[in-house]
N, C-alpha and C positions, 0 to 999 in steps of 0.2 A: 341188393336183396336185404329184406328185413325179416326178422324172425316171427313177428306176430302182427300186431295191429298198427295201422298207419293212420294218422290224423291228417286233416285237411291242411293245417299249417306246414306239416312236414312235406307233403306232396307239392305245395306251392313253392317251398324253398328249393326242392329238387328241380322243379321246372325252371326257376330263376337261374340256377347254376348250370343248366344245360344237360341235366340227366336225361338220357334217352328212354330209359325204361326202369320200372320198379316192380319187383316180385315180392309179395308180402302175403301173409296168411289171411288177414281180414281187413276190411275197410267199412266205414259207416255209410249206410245208404244215403243218409241226409248229407254227408260230406260229398258224396258223389253228385248229388243234385246240385250242391253249391259249386262244385268244380265245373260241371257241365253248363249250369245255368238253366237246366230243365230236368224234369223227371224222366229217367231212362225207362223205356218200356221193355217188353220181352222179345222184341225183334232181334235181328242180328246186330250185335254190338262190336266195337273194335275199330270203327272208322271215324270216331269222334275226333275233332280237331282240338286236342288239349295240350299238345306239345310234348307228350311222352306216352309210352305204352304202360298201362297198369295191369298187372296180372295178379289176381287173387287166387291163391292155391286152394283155399278152403271156402271162401264166400264172404258174406256180409256178417259183421259182428266181430267181437274180440276173440278170434280163433287163431291160435298159433299154427304155423306151418307144421305139418306132420314131421316128426323128428327125422325119419329116413329121407324125406324130401329135402329138409334143411341140410342134413349131413351131405347128401349127394351134391346139392348146389354149392355148398361151402367147399367141398373137395375140389371143385372146378373153378374156384375163385381166381379171377384174372384171365381165364380162358375167353377167347372170342365167343360171344353168345348171340344167337338170333332169337328174338321173341316175337310172337304174334298174339295179340290180345283178342282176336275175333272170337265171339261166343254166340251160340244160338242154343236155346234150351228146348225148343219145340222139335217137331219132326226134322230129321236130318241134322241131328245134334252136331254142333261144332264146338270144340273145346280149345282154350288157349294153348299155345305151344311154346315150349322152351327147348331150343335146339343148341346143344353144345357138341360140336364134332369131336369124334375120337381122334387121338393122335394117330398118325400114319407112320409106318416104318419107311426108312429111306431106301430100302432094298425091295422095291416092288409095290409100295403104296397100299399094302393090305392093312385093314383095320386091326387094332389090338384092343383087347379088353371088351369086345362087343358081346353083350349077353345073348345067349341063344333065345330065340322066340319060342314061347310055349304057352299053354293055356293055364288056367287056375289049377292049383294042386292043394291037397290037404297040407296045412301048415303055412301057407302063404298069408302074408299080411294084406288086408283090404280095408278100404274106407267106405262106409255106407254113405250114399249120396242122396237118399230120400228119407223123409220123416217116416216113422217117429225116431229113428236112430241116426238122423243126419249128422255127419261129421265124426261119428264114433269110429275108432280104429280097432280092429281085432284080427284074430287069426282064423282061417278056415279050419273047422273041425270035421266037416263032412260035406261031400258033394253027391247027394242022392241022384241017381241016374234018372228015375222016372219023374216026369212033370207032376206037380201037385196043385190042387185048387187052393188059392189063397183067399183072404177076406173079401177081396173085390170080385170074387167068383171067376177070375181069370185062371187058366191052367198054365202054369209056368214052371221052368226049372228053377230050383231053389238051392241055397247052400246054408249050412249051419255055421254060425260065427260065434267064437268065444271071445268075450271081452276081458280086459285085465281085472275087472272087479269080480270075476267069476261067473257072471251071467252068460247065458247062451241064448241066441235068437236064430230064427229061421227067416231068411229074406230072399226075395227073388234075385237071381244072379244079375239081372239087369240093374239092380239097385246098389251095386257096389262097383268100385274101381280098384284095380290092383295097385299096390304100392310096390314099385320095383325094388329089388334087393340092392 
């Protein structure tokens, strides 16, 4: 796992020494073209034969991994991990997966430390995944119940996000992803 940006020469070195997967914040799209030998379209990705799995947690460009994501992954350093880089950004969205099993107790095999599943709540940390605020991380300030009409004239459920610079924006709920605690 890397904390931020990965360059082509680093991924080439990783392939040569037998690394099976790399998790990093960002990667240059031109380096991806160089790595693959062709320009990757927007179809389903993740089955390319490049000798390792590459997961970009944030996307293309020099974008560091979100601090909470980095801390979580770093806290599980050395644990057996399974990764799947398959991605599809059109209908039927598919996102890359990083699976690190929880430890099990010896007396009954129950999971320990598993977070309870829940929806978004005020105060939760989220990352915006669409422009114009793509990649920005903030906290939910409000979750209005009633759908609202947005600039595209679609009527959707929205949320209010406060960013660390003090600014506040309203975005469709579908345009954010939760960052687990």
